[in-house]
N, C-alpha and C positions, 0 to 999 in steps of 0.2 A: 575202504572202498576205492580201488581206481578203474578206469574207465579204459579197455586197451583193446586190441582188434585180433582174431586168429593170428595173423598173419605178424606180427608183433609180440605173441604170447611167448611167453616161457613156462614151461614145464618139466619135469626132471626127467631123465632118461628112467625107463624101466618096463616093466609089464602094463601093457593097457586092455581091460576088461570094458564091455559093456552090458550093461542088464537091460535087453527088451522085453517089454511088455507088449501085447498087442490086444488091440482093444477091437472087439465083433460088434457090428453095429446094429442096435436094435431100429425098431419101426416109430420109436417117439421124437417125435420131429420139434428143435426145439428153433428160437429165435435167434438169427444171426444179426449182429451190430453192425453199423455203418464200417467203420474199421475192418472187420474183419471180411465183410465182403470186398473191401478195393484191395484188400492184402491176397484172399484166397482165391480170389476172383482172375488172378493174375497168373495161376496155374502152377503146376509141382515144378519147382526148379531148384538149384543149390543157392545156398544162401540168403537163405529165407527164415535165419534161425537165429536164436540169441543165447546164450549161454551165461553162467557161473561158474568159477574154477574157487577150490576152498580147500584148508587142510584140516582134513579129520585124522587124529594120531591113533594109530594102533586099529584102525578099523578094518574088518574082515569081511571079506564079499559077503556070507552069509548074514553077518546081522545090515550090510548095507541092504540087502534083496530084501529079508524082513520089513526095514525100515523103512525103504521105497514104495515096498505091497501098501503098508499105513501111509502115506503120502498119498497115493493115487485113492487108495480109498476115502480120504478125508477130500478131494478136491475133485469135484465134480468133472469139472472144465478138461481134468484130464481123461475123463472116461465117453469124451466125444469125437465125433468122427464129421469132417467134412466131404461132400459131393457135389459135382459137378451135375447142374442138369441144365445143358444148353449152355445160353448166355448167364444163367443165373448159379448161385451158391446155396447150399442147403446144409443144414447142421442137424445131426442125431447124436441121440445120447446113446451111450454103448456100454457093451461090459466087461469090464480086466479080464483077460485069458492070463495062465501062469507062465511066469517071467521064465530066461531062464538066461545064464552067462553066457557070454561069446567072447574069446580071445582074438584079440588082432595085432597085426605087424606092424612094428613100427621101422619102414627099413628107412625113413631118413630123422625128423626130429619127430616128438611125440604131439607137440602142436600140428604138424602135417595130419600126421595121423587122425586125430582128434576132429582137423575140419574133414578132410575125407569121407566119416563116418556121420557126421553130423549135416552134410552136403547130402547124403545118401539118405537117411534117416529122419532126420527131421524136418518134413517137408507138409507144404498144407494139407494135402489130401491125401495122407499115409494114416494107415489106421494104428493111433498110437504113435502122433509125431516129436516123440520126444525121446530122451536116451541119457539115462545114467550111466556115468564112466568112472572107473578107478585107475588111477597109475601106481603101481606098485613098484618103487625105485630098491634098487639091492638095499640101499643103507636111505634111510630118512623116514618120514612121513608120509602115508599115502594121501596125493589128491585127488579128492573129487570136484569132478564135471557135469553140471547138467544141463542139456541142451534142446530147444525146444523149439517148435516153428513160435515164430511172433504172433500167430494168430489166436494161441494159447496165452500166451503169456506177456505181461510186461517186465519193465527193470524191477519193480518194486516185487512184482512176483518170483524172481527167481529168489531173493532176498527170503520171500514166504518160504518158498520150497527148499532151500537149505535147512533155513532155522529148523522147519517142520525134520527135515531127515535127521538133523542131530537131535534133537528129542526123541525122536521115536528109537535110534541108535541107541540112546543113552537110558534107552526103558530097558530097552533087550539086552545092554550088558548088566544089568539090576536084576535080570531075570525075571520082567515085568513083561506085559503087552504093551506094546506100544499104544499110550492113551492121546490118539488123535480124534477128537469129536468132529464129525462133519460141520463143516462149513457152508455156506451159500455161494452158489457156481456161479459163475459170471454169466448165464444165459436168465436168470432171475432179472441182475442188472439190465440187461438188455432190453427186456420184457418192463419192464419200467420205464424206461428210456421210450418205448413204443408209447407208454398210456401218458406222457406227459402231454401238459395243453400244449399250441402252437408258441416261438416263440413272439416277444411283445413286438409291437410296428418298431418300437424304437432300434429292438437288437437289429432285424431284419432290416431296416433302414441302414442301418453301420456296416453291415455286411453288405450290401449294393455298394453302398460309397466306396469300400475298401477295392472290393473286384471291379469295382469303374474306375478305379485310379490306377489297376495292373492288368489294364485291358480286357479285363472280363477273366483274370485268374487269379491264382492264388500270386503270392510276392514272388519275383524274383530277384537274385541277385544284381546288384545295379552295375555292377563293371564287368566287363568282357570273358566271357567262360569261352572262347572258339567255336567250333561246329558241335552244335550238338544236337544234330539231324539225329543220332544214334545215341547210347550209353557209352561211355569209356570205363576201362577198369579205374577203379578208384586210386586216390591218393590221402592216405591217412596222416595227418599230423597229430602229435601231442606235445601241448606245450606248459613244463610248468611254471609260470607267471608270477605267483606270491605264494614264498612258504606262511609255515601258521602265523607268526609274528606277523607280516603281512597282512594276513586276512585281518587278524587284531587291528590293526591300522584301518584297513579300508574300514569295517563295523564301527570302529568309533568316529571315521568319516561323515557314515551312514545316519549311526545313533546322533549326532550333531544337527544332524539336516530333518530326522525323525521320518528317517524311510529309512528300508531295507537297505540290503548289500545289493541285492538284485536292479534296483532304481540306479543304485551308482553305473553297477555294469552298461545297463541300459543308457545310461546318459554318455561315457564312453564312446560304446556304437553307433549314437546318435551323432555324437559331433564325429566320429568317423567318416561316417556317411556324410553328412555335408560337406566335409575336408578333400573327400575324394570321388563321390559321384555328384553332389550338389545336390543331393535329392537326402528327403527325411527318412530316416532307420521305418520299412515295412520288412517285416517278415512271419513267417509262422511261426507261432507259438505254441509248443504241445502242453497242456495244462490235463491233470487227472482230475478223474471224475468218482475218486473215493469219497465220496459225501456223506456218507453213513458209517456208523461204527463197525458197522457188520460186516464191510469191503475192506477195512484193515487188515485182515487175515485169510483174503480170497486171494485167488489168482485166476487173469483174465487178462485183455485187454481195455486197462482203465485209462486210457488215456485218449483224446481227442484233440484234433487241430480247434486252435483259435489263430485270430491275425494280431501281432504286435503294432500299432505304429507311433512313432515318437516324432516330435516334430519342434519339438525343445530339447534340449540337453541340460536342463536345469532337472539333477535327478527330484525334485519333489513333484516334476510334472509327469515325468517318469514312469514316477509310483502310479498318477493317476492313470498315465496308460496301461499298467497292468492289469487296476480294478476292471477298467473296461475288456480287456481281452478275456481277465476270467470269466465276465458275464456273456461275452460272445459264444464262449467254449462251452458253456452251462445249458444249452437247448441241443436238442438231434439236428445235426449238420442236414440230413438227405431232405428234409422240405425245405429248407433254406436254398439249396441249390436249384435252379431252372432244371438241370436233368437228372437231379437226385443225387448225382456223384459229384467230388471235389471236381475244381477245374485245375488240374494238376498240367504245366507247362516242363520242359527242359529249363534248366536254368534253378528252380524253385528254390528257394531261401529261407532256411529254417533255424530255429535261435532255443537251446532249450537250457533250462537252468536247474540245476540238482546240486541242494546238501545234502548230502547223506548224513550228518549227523545229527537231521532233523526228522530223519526217517526213523518211525517207530517201531522197526524191526532190521534186525542181525543177525549176522551168524557170528562164530565165535572168533576165526581167522582174521586177524585185522587187516593181512594181507591179502584179503581174498579181491578177486577181479571179475567185473563184469566183462564178456567178453563179445565182441561181433563179428557177423560171418563177412568173408570178402565178397564183394557183389562188383558188378558194373556201375554206373551214375549218370546223371544227368544234371546235379541237383549241387547246391552246396549246404552243408548240416552242419553246424558249431554246437557242441556241449560245451557249457559252463559247469565242471563238477570241484565242489568244495568237499575239501576232507582232512581228519585232522593234522595232514601233512600240510598243506594249505589249497591253493584254487589253483586248477589245472582249464587246463582249455585244450580241444580236441575238436579239428573239424576234418570233415570228407569232403571232398569234391573230384570233378572229373582229371583224371590225366590227360591234360591238353597245355600248349605252351602259354597259353592267354590264358587258362585258368592259374597254372601255377605261378605266374605272373601279378594277375589280380587280387586272387586268394592270398598269395604269398604278402604283397604288402598290404591287405587288408589287416591281414594278422598281426602281421610288425608292429602297426599304428595300435591296434587292441591292446596289444599287451603292454605297449609303451606308454598308452593311456590309464591303464588297471595301474601302474606300478606309481604313476605320476600321483592319481588319486589315492594312493595308498599313503604317500608320503605328502598329501595336500597341497599339490601343486597343480597347475591349470591343466588338464587333460593335454593338450596339442602345444606343444612347441609353437611360437609365432612362427609366421611364414616368413 
């Protein structure tokens, strides 16, 4: 699996069709998670979606439609609808209506046509805020693209949807009905969080200390980003840092210290942070909440936010910092913040780690891609993605002269530091 942006996505030329399935809202109200409320509360807008693309040899539209209907029947999250109620957000159960295929013109590139379609269809308040697409080239295998508003999915969920679609289509081809038993919907997970006891005093005091260190907000990128009075077009960089052998070398270095590779990477970030800004590493640190087996095959937004703080560039200290961050992300966030809302600010800095080799779900196409939308941004987000090909660093930041200089320098140092760590050398060259 690779992580890319729709503006950088390469899809074959061919006919583009999408399968639209409306959802009719019922009166049964469901709980809204903290992150869903943050996301949906920003309103309908382009670029609120995420997607996955993968090849499905010889798949026909009829097979895909039957399979996709079975996927929607399996996942209750895909049969829910958000509505606005003043300044609040509400979520309702819904009923799936019959779907239909629609052709779409491709005036420029296929990826541009997919982007336009998802920007229009995969919005927070859409009644069926997802879309199944298929690209049918004149020669070669069809490519399936599944897009959904982020309120209903995370990256893991997209793999679940792709895998379930493959299984359903395989059943249809064999002459059987798709056998996809229902799984618990994400609303049940939200309900469990609502009923959790309050976070212990230690967790609350740690949150208070970390927010106070940033002036009452979530962490900011520690170098200049320019004028952030409003969001800017994004810059998206993808760097191939280590090949598969390099990841093995980095893993051996981690094993020798009794830590995971994540701790080595955070040690590099901490060294770079001290070198370039004179401050420790502080960043928003997304963690998943699929903490029971029943959620492994479920679809929803199973990601919450913690804060990682690393004040010592020793990887063993960073490993302990990860454990503390995971503890911070193990409790509902709304009661922790004084306003009930995350104190987001321009310049917010987030770091995410994803080792796709360790996920318990996958699609069969080794060249599948996660796809992010094109957005405007005022923050810095870094993803470390490990797959069979190596370690890749992806970064999104605002397109300002200051951010290009600051973030570019930061990424250069991180990239060099990771390579030096894999080679067993000190992370930073002497001054």
